[in-house]
C-alpha positions, 0 to 999 in steps of 0.5 A: 500500500502507498500512503501519503499521510506523512507528506508535509508532516511536522517533525521535532525542532526546526524541521517543520516539513519532512518533505522539504529540505532542511531549512538550516544551512551552513551559510546562516550558521544552521539557523542562528542568523535570520536569513536564507542562503542564496539559491546558487550556493550549495545547500548543506543543512545540519542533518546533512552534516550529521549524515556525512559524519555518521557515513564517515564513521561507518566507513571507518569501521571497516579495514582500509581497502588495499587498493589506493583508488578504492581507499580514495573513493571511500574517503571522499564518498561521505563528503560528496554525499553530504553535499548531494543529500543537502538538497534532499527532503529532510525526512530522507536525510534523517532516515539515512543518518539514523540508519548509519548510527544504528548500523555502526552500533550493530556492527560494533556489537556483532564484532565485539561478540565475535571477538573481532577487533573494532578498527574504528579508533585505529582507522581514525587515528591513522588519519592524523598520524604523520606519514614518513616522507620518502627522504626519511 
């Protein structure tokens, strides 16, 4: 069955319509400044940023791929999706962020129960670790 009961439904906080994009933007400091961002600038609301962060963390739960091209794609995909999902309906972005959060928790619990090492913190630390230069 198809239902449209939730179309234009209000949500908690600043989301007044789940079918419309997140009204906050990085250009109005996520709703702190009382103006809308110009239409020609990329729209990136608060929920899109949360979705990008959770997507980044979810990808870091897995071991780094051995192929450098695939590693670069995995690194840039959350950034690209953050900008792309900024103009999507807020309900979809909230759903995706919540799904990422639950997937991170689920994968962590399953890995811990199986005795596997959770590599999230190691992978995050590797981002900030200084890489040796070729001259050294």
